[in-house]
N, C-alpha and C positions, 0 to 999 in steps of 0.2 A: 671753529673752522676759520681759515684765513680768508679775509675779504681784501681784495686789492684796493689800493687807494683810489679815490675818484679821480678821473682824468679831466683836464680842461685843456683843450688845444694840443693834445698829445703829451702833456706834462702832468705829473701828479698834482692834484689840487693842494693848495696850502703851502706851496713852495714860497720862500721869500722872493720879493719882486726882482732882486738881482739875478735869480736863477730861472725866471720865466722868460722864455724866448719871445721876442716880439712876433706878432702875427705875421706869418709868411706862408707862401704856398705849401701845401702838404707834400712832404717828401715821400717818394715811393719807396717800397721795400728794397728794390734793386739799388737805388742810390744810398740807402742806409746801410745795405750790405757792403757796398764799396767803401763807405766811410769807416765801418768797423774793421774791415779786412786790411785797411791801410793805417790803422791806429798802431803806432809802434809799441805801446804798452801791451796791447792784445797780442800782437805778433810775438813779442818777447815771451809772454806768459805761455803761449801755445808751443813755442819752440822749446822752452825749458821743461814743460810738463812731462814728456816721456822719460826724462832723466832724473826726475825728482820724486821721492817717495810721497811728498806732500806738495802738490802743485801750488805755485804762488798765485795770488790774486792779481787782479788788474788794478794798478795804482790810479787813483782819481785825485786830482788836485784842483779844487775849486777856490775861487777868490773868497776871502773872509770866512773860510771854513777849514776845520782840521782835515788833513789828508785822510782818505779812506781807501778801502780796498774792496773790490767786488770779486767774490770767488769766481775762479775760472769756469766752474760748471754752470754758474748763473749766466756768465757771458756766452758760453757755448749754447745754452738753452735759448738765449736771445737770438743768437745767430741762426739756430735751427728754425725758430719761429719766423724770422725774416726770410730765410731761404724758402720756406713753404709759401709765404706770401709773394715773394719774388717770382717763384715758379708759376703761381696762378696769374700774376700780372703779365709775365712774358708769354704765357700760353694764349692769352687773350689778344695779343698784338697781331696785326696783319703780318703775314710772312711766317708765322709760326704754325702754319696749317698742318693738320694731321696728314694731309695728302702728300706733303713733301717728305722725302726720305733723306735725312742728313747723310752726307758722305761718310761720316765717322762710323756708321753702322754697316757699311758695305765693304766687302772684300774686292779685290781687283777684278774678279769675274762677275761682279754685280750681285753675288749672293750675300745674305745677311751673315755677319760675324756672330751676332747674338740675336735672341728673339726680340724683335722690335716692340712687342706688346708687354714685355717684362721690364718694369722700371728699374728693378735691381740690376738686371743684366746690362741695361743701357748705362746706368750709373757706373757700374764696374768697368765697362769698356771706356767710358769717358774718362774715368780716373786713370785707366791704363794709358790712354793717349796723352793725357796731361803729364803723367809721370815720364813717359817716353820722351815727350817734348822737353821737359825740364832736364832730363839726362842728356839729350842731344845738345841742348844749349850749354850745359855744363862742360861738355866735351868739345864744344865749339863747332860741331858739325851735325846738321840734321841728316846728312848722308849716312851717318853711323847706324841708322835704324832702317832695316828693310832693304830690298833691292831697289836701287835707283832713288832712294830717299822717300819712297812711297809708304813705307811702314807695313806693307802687305805681309812680308815674311814674318815680321814681329807679331802682327795681329793674328796671323794664321797659327803661329806657335802658341800664342797666348790662348786663343780660342780652344785649341786642342787640349792644353794643360788644364783649362778651366772646365772642360767637358762640354763645350758648346758646339764642337765640330763632330760630325758623324764618324 
């Protein structure tokens, strides 16, 4: 059975001194997610993966060590673990109250576009809005989506197609 390496200060024990980070405040999962999502090697590997029969790894170049590659699936597992931790951290913050209903869940008439109790539906809708925003920015106009730029017509059509609307 695989046993993970012992950790000291967030780093595997036994690393040569040049690879051990100096004591610093513990980084939170959300900050680490931002670091990973802005890493050009990770972004490049993720963008290339859908078009490659064998996804490339993420190139790592450390001083005084031969270059290495971390398989993309290992990086994605790390991102998934950090995403779960970040979700827990953000849910615990003030202002992330369960009483508040985020606008992205609501249609123009105040009704829910998806079931707010279903995390998969909320995630699908958030992804929809993010993709619609990226598409609007690519075309240079947020007005391209929905009536008056609200995105309501787009959300309504999406909800119907996805089976969320009666």
